[in-house]
SELUMDREN-245092 format. One record per atom (N, C-alpha, C): residue number from 1; atom name; x, y negated, z. Coordinates in Angstrom, 3 decimals, m for minus. Layout:
<pts>
+-----+------+----------+----------+----------+
!   n ! atom !       px !       py !       pz !
+-----+------+----------+----------+----------+
! NUM !   CA !        X !        Y !        Z !
...
+-----+------+----------+----------+----------+
</pts>
This chain:
<pts>
+-----+------+----------+----------+----------+
!   n ! atom !       px !       py !       pz !
+-----+------+----------+----------+----------+
!   1 !    N ! m106.811 !    2.774 !   30.809 !
!   1 !   CA ! m107.471 !    3.122 !   29.693 !
!   1 !    C ! m106.684 !    4.271 !   28.645 !
!   2 !    N ! m107.184 !    5.090 !   28.253 !
!   2 !   CA ! m106.545 !    6.247 !   27.325 !
!   2 !    C ! m107.500 !    6.617 !   26.352 !
!   3 !    N ! m107.029 !    7.108 !   25.115 !
!   3 !   CA ! m108.125 !    7.663 !   24.157 !
!   3 !    C ! m107.811 !    9.421 !   24.088 !
!   4 !    N ! m108.382 !   10.182 !   24.194 !
!   4 !   CA ! m108.374 !   11.598 !   24.478 !
!   4 !    C ! m108.940 !   12.064 !   22.844 !
!   5 !    N ! m108.612 !   13.086 !   22.153 !
!   5 !   CA ! m109.065 !   13.659 !   21.339 !
!   5 !    C ! m108.762 !   15.177 !   21.482 !
!   6 !    N ! m109.940 !   15.700 !   21.098 !
!   6 !   CA ! m109.989 !   16.940 !   20.886 !
!   6 !    C ! m109.521 !   17.771 !   19.605 !
!   7 !    N ! m110.150 !   19.205 !   19.676 !
!   7 !   CA ! m109.695 !   20.045 !   18.652 !
!   7 !    C ! m108.547 !   20.598 !   18.374 !
!   8 !    N ! m108.413 !   21.400 !   17.495 !
!   8 !   CA ! m107.193 !   22.116 !   17.054 !
!   8 !    C ! m106.562 !   21.341 !   15.964 !
!   9 !    N ! m106.949 !   20.771 !   15.202 !
!   9 !   CA ! m106.406 !   20.233 !   14.183 !
!   9 !    C ! m106.626 !   18.608 !   14.172 !
!  10 !    N ! m105.341 !   17.925 !   14.783 !
!  10 !   CA ! m105.282 !   16.334 !   14.809 !
!  10 !    C ! m104.806 !   16.067 !   13.649 !
!  11 !    N ! m105.431 !   15.537 !   12.578 !
!  11 !   CA ! m105.085 !   14.917 !   11.601 !
!  11 !    C ! m105.159 !   13.529 !   11.266 !
!  12 !    N ! m104.541 !   12.945 !   11.083 !
!  12 !   CA ! m104.444 !   11.350 !   10.880 !
!  12 !    C ! m104.147 !   10.979 !    9.297 !
!  13 !    N ! m105.350 !   10.227 !    8.858 !
!  13 !   CA ! m105.588 !    9.693 !    7.217 !
!  13 !    C ! m105.364 !    8.610 !    7.671 !
!  14 !    N ! m105.009 !    7.920 !    6.379 !
!  14 !   CA ! m104.419 !    6.485 !    6.206 !
!  14 !    C ! m105.007 !    6.176 !    4.713 !
!  15 !    N ! m105.573 !    4.815 !    4.608 !
!  15 !   CA ! m106.239 !    4.696 !    3.406 !
!  15 !    C ! m105.664 !    2.963 !    3.461 !
!  16 !    N ! m105.365 !    2.490 !    2.387 !
!  16 !   CA ! m104.783 !    0.942 !    2.067 !
!  16 !    C ! m105.636 !    0.619 !    0.702 !
!  17 !    N ! m105.970 !   m0.697 !    0.880 !
!  17 !   CA ! m106.702 !   m1.125 !   m0.376 !
!  17 !    C ! m106.306 !   m2.806 !   m0.294 !
!  18 !    N ! m106.568 !   m3.356 !   m1.421 !
!  18 !   CA ! m106.291 !   m4.752 !   m2.001 !
!  18 !    C ! m107.243 !   m5.541 !   m2.824 !
!  19 !    N ! m106.975 !   m6.609 !   m2.679 !
!  19 !   CA ! m107.985 !   m7.315 !   m3.829 !
!  19 !    C ! m107.378 !   m8.605 !   m4.225 !
!  20 !    N ! m106.414 !   m8.683 !   m5.417 !
!  20 !   CA ! m105.904 !   m9.291 !   m6.145 !
!  20 !    C ! m106.508 !  m10.656 !   m6.495 !
!  21 !    N ! m105.850 !  m11.479 !   m5.838 !
!  21 !   CA ! m106.349 !  m13.099 !   m5.795 !
!  21 !    C ! m108.099 !  m13.016 !   m5.203 !
!  22 !    N ! m108.092 !  m12.174 !   m4.029 !
!  22 !   CA ! m109.282 !  m12.262 !   m3.430 !
!  22 !    C ! m109.705 !  m13.527 !   m2.799 !
!  23 !    N ! m108.590 !  m14.625 !   m2.338 !
!  23 !   CA ! m108.847 !  m15.703 !   m2.352 !
!  23 !    C ! m108.688 !  m16.933 !   m3.277 !
!  24 !    N ! m109.383 !  m17.507 !   m3.781 !
!  24 !   CA ! m109.646 !  m18.194 !   m5.221 !
!  24 !    C ! m108.727 !  m19.107 !   m4.799 !
!  25 !    N ! m108.929 !  m20.205 !   m3.734 !
!  25 !   CA ! m108.347 !  m21.655 !   m3.692 !
!  25 !    C ! m106.852 !  m21.508 !   m3.312 !
!  26 !    N ! m106.447 !  m20.570 !   m2.420 !
!  26 !   CA ! m105.284 !  m20.534 !   m2.481 !
!  26 !    C ! m104.282 !  m19.280 !   m3.292 !
!  27 !    N ! m105.033 !  m18.629 !   m4.322 !
!  27 !   CA ! m104.488 !  m17.735 !   m5.215 !
!  27 !    C ! m103.450 !  m16.577 !   m4.380 !
!  28 !    N ! m104.295 !  m16.311 !   m3.159 !
!  28 !   CA ! m103.631 !  m15.157 !   m2.825 !
!  28 !    C ! m104.634 !  m14.083 !   m2.528 !
!  29 !    N ! m103.776 !  m12.989 !   m2.020 !
!  29 !   CA ! m104.628 !  m11.539 !   m2.098 !
!  29 !    C ! m105.141 !  m11.033 !   m0.744 !
!  30 !    N ! m106.062 !  m10.353 !   m0.711 !
!  30 !   CA ! m106.769 !   m9.930 !    0.406 !
!  30 !    C ! m106.334 !   m8.257 !    0.762 !
!  31 !    N ! m105.734 !   m8.138 !    1.673 !
!  31 !   CA ! m104.852 !   m6.634 !    1.896 !
!  31 !    C ! m105.306 !   m5.774 !    3.212 !
!  32 !    N ! m105.617 !   m4.646 !    3.081 !
!  32 !   CA ! m106.096 !   m4.089 !    4.335 !
!  32 !    C ! m105.793 !   m2.653 !    4.194 !
!  33 !    N ! m105.761 !   m1.999 !    5.459 !
!  33 !   CA ! m105.419 !   m0.470 !    5.692 !
!  33 !    C ! m106.115 !   m0.290 !    6.915 !
!  34 !    N ! m106.698 !    1.272 !    6.773 !
!  34 !   CA ! m107.263 !    1.964 !    8.370 !
!  34 !    C ! m106.524 !    3.122 !    8.156 !
!  35 !    N ! m106.633 !    3.730 !    9.586 !
!  35 !   CA ! m105.819 !    5.012 !    9.994 !
!  35 !    C ! m106.799 !    5.464 !   10.781 !
!  36 !    N ! m107.261 !    6.542 !   10.624 !
!  36 !   CA ! m108.208 !    7.242 !   11.081 !
!  36 !    C ! m107.496 !    8.853 !   11.782 !
!  37 !    N ! m107.693 !    9.099 !   12.997 !
!  37 !   CA ! m107.514 !   10.076 !   13.632 !
!  37 !    C ! m108.968 !   11.018 !   14.218 !
!  38 !    N ! m109.161 !   12.471 !   13.630 !
!  38 !   CA ! m110.299 !   13.025 !   14.630 !
!  38 !    C ! m111.717 !   11.979 !   14.377 !
!  39 !    N ! m111.896 !   11.367 !   13.050 !
!  39 !   CA ! m112.986 !   10.667 !   12.636 !
!  39 !    C ! m113.057 !    9.596 !   13.376 !
!  40 !    N ! m112.068 !    9.126 !   14.235 !
!  40 !   CA ! m112.290 !    7.710 !   14.747 !
!  40 !    C ! m110.967 !    6.851 !   14.122 !
!  41 !    N ! m111.206 !    5.557 !   14.183 !
!  41 !   CA ! m110.373 !    4.420 !   13.709 !
!  41 !    C ! m109.026 !    4.153 !   14.872 !
!  42 !    N ! m108.115 !    4.270 !   14.565 !
!  42 !   CA ! m107.137 !    4.018 !   15.723 !
!  42 !    C ! m106.021 !    2.879 !   15.460 !
!  43 !    N ! m106.110 !    2.411 !   14.044 !
!  43 !   CA ! m105.556 !    1.277 !   13.488 !
!  43 !    C ! m106.227 !    0.707 !   12.322 !
!  44 !    N ! m106.184 !   m0.898 !   12.077 !
!  44 !   CA ! m106.652 !   m1.329 !   10.779 !
!  44 !    C ! m106.005 !   m2.576 !   10.960 !
!  45 !    N ! m106.377 !   m3.121 !    9.661 !
!  45 !   CA ! m105.744 !   m4.545 !    9.300 !
!  45 !    C ! m106.293 !   m4.942 !    8.176 !
!  46 !    N ! m106.806 !   m5.995 !    8.104 !
!  46 !   CA ! m107.467 !   m6.953 !    6.962 !
!  46 !    C ! m106.974 !   m8.208 !    7.084 !
!  47 !    N ! m106.110 !   m8.809 !    6.068 !
!  47 !   CA ! m105.537 !  m10.151 !    6.297 !
!  47 !    C ! m105.347 !  m10.838 !    4.592 !
!  48 !    N ! m105.285 !  m12.154 !    4.987 !
!  48 !   CA ! m104.952 !  m12.933 !    3.578 !
!  48 !    C ! m103.585 !  m12.634 !    3.493 !
!  49 !    N ! m102.854 !  m12.160 !    2.545 !
!  49 !   CA ! m101.398 !  m12.092 !    2.418 !
!  49 !    C ! m100.630 !  m13.401 !    2.155 !
!  50 !    N !  m99.531 !  m13.254 !    2.898 !
!  50 !   CA !  m98.778 !  m14.723 !    3.153 !
!  50 !    C !  m98.083 !  m15.483 !    1.778 !
!  51 !    N !  m97.917 !  m14.314 !    0.833 !
!  51 !   CA !  m97.297 !  m15.156 !   m0.396 !
!  51 !    C !  m98.244 !  m14.596 !   m1.363 !
!  52 !    N !  m97.962 !  m15.507 !   m2.579 !
!  52 !   CA !  m98.620 !  m15.357 !   m3.856 !
!  52 !    C !  m97.813 !  m14.031 !   m4.711 !
!  53 !    N !  m99.107 !  m13.107 !   m5.095 !
!  53 !   CA !  m98.210 !  m12.124 !   m6.157 !
!  53 !    C !  m98.923 !  m12.475 !   m7.709 !
!  54 !    N !  m97.980 !  m12.177 !   m8.350 !
!  54 !   CA !  m98.326 !  m12.548 !   m9.967 !
!  54 !    C !  m98.908 !  m11.668 !  m10.752 !
!  55 !    N !  m98.943 !  m10.227 !  m10.179 !
!  55 !   CA !  m99.295 !   m8.815 !  m10.817 !
!  55 !    C ! m100.305 !   m8.102 !   m9.640 !
!  56 !    N ! m101.097 !   m7.414 !  m10.225 !
!  56 !   CA ! m101.707 !   m6.428 !   m9.307 !
!  56 !    C ! m100.893 !   m5.453 !   m8.950 !
!  57 !    N !  m99.693 !   m4.706 !   m9.606 !
!  57 !   CA !  m99.105 !   m4.030 !   m9.087 !
!  57 !    C !  m98.054 !   m4.591 !   m8.117 !
!  58 !    N !  m97.910 !   m5.742 !   m7.830 !
!  58 !   CA !  m96.875 !   m6.179 !   m6.943 !
!  58 !    C !  m97.930 !   m6.496 !   m5.687 !
!  59 !    N !  m99.046 !   m6.750 !   m5.704 !
!  59 !   CA ! m100.124 !   m6.494 !   m4.737 !
!  59 !    C ! m100.292 !   m5.167 !   m4.256 !
!  60 !    N ! m100.211 !   m4.293 !   m5.027 !
!  60 !   CA ! m100.528 !   m2.939 !   m4.528 !
!  60 !    C !  m99.320 !   m2.550 !   m3.690 !
!  61 !    N !  m97.968 !   m2.967 !   m4.307 !
!  61 !   CA !  m96.616 !   m2.311 !   m3.490 !
!  61 !    C !  m96.933 !   m2.951 !   m2.131 !
!  62 !    N !  m96.992 !   m4.318 !   m1.968 !
!  62 !   CA !  m97.216 !   m4.953 !   m0.912 !
!  62 !    C !  m98.019 !   m4.221 !    0.065 !
!  63 !    N !  m99.074 !   m4.111 !   m0.270 !
!  63 !   CA ! m100.164 !   m3.286 !    0.715 !
!  63 !    C !  m99.914 !   m1.770 !    1.207 !
!  64 !    N !  m99.070 !   m1.103 !    0.154 !
!  64 !   CA !  m98.488 !    0.223 !    0.567 !
!  64 !    C !  m97.493 !   m0.014 !    1.356 !
!  65 !    N !  m96.369 !   m0.861 !    1.302 !
!  65 !   CA !  m95.567 !   m1.390 !    2.296 !
!  65 !    C !  m96.012 !   m1.338 !    3.773 !
!  66 !    N !  m96.922 !   m2.155 !    3.559 !
!  66 !   CA !  m97.559 !   m2.769 !    4.992 !
!  66 !    C !  m98.473 !   m1.514 !    5.785 !
!  67 !    N !  m98.876 !   m0.560 !    5.019 !
!  67 !   CA !  m99.613 !    0.709 !    5.554 !
!  67 !    C !  m98.610 !    1.534 !    6.138 !
!  68 !    N !  m97.368 !    1.735 !    5.024 !
!  68 !   CA !  m96.415 !    2.979 !    5.684 !
!  68 !    C !  m95.516 !    2.321 !    6.716 !
!  69 !    N !  m95.092 !    1.022 !    6.948 !
!  69 !   CA !  m94.890 !    0.365 !    8.312 !
!  69 !    C !  m95.624 !    0.816 !    9.218 !
!  70 !    N !  m97.042 !    0.569 !    9.155 !
!  70 !   CA !  m97.848 !    0.856 !   10.293 !
!  70 !    C !  m98.093 !    2.404 !   10.934 !
!  71 !    N !  m97.800 !    3.254 !    9.446 !
!  71 !   CA !  m97.921 !    4.852 !    9.844 !
!  71 !    C !  m96.812 !    5.036 !   10.645 !
!  72 !    N !  m95.499 !    4.563 !   10.341 !
!  72 !   CA !  m94.292 !    4.894 !   11.239 !
!  72 !    C !  m94.574 !    4.332 !   12.392 !
+-----+------+----------+----------+----------+
</pts>
């Protein structure tokens, strides 16, 4: 199977999101990202982070890092 995308402009768009302390029982955050090409989702992730972050800034850095690794 293959994916075929048409059109003259193939633009990949990526979005990241996090919810600090989204899982209150374990004090962990929920992170996620999605990449869209020509209106179609080509990659996505939503998961409970493995580590406990003490600040919302650290959670944002963790989710941005995960998104950048996927983009590369």
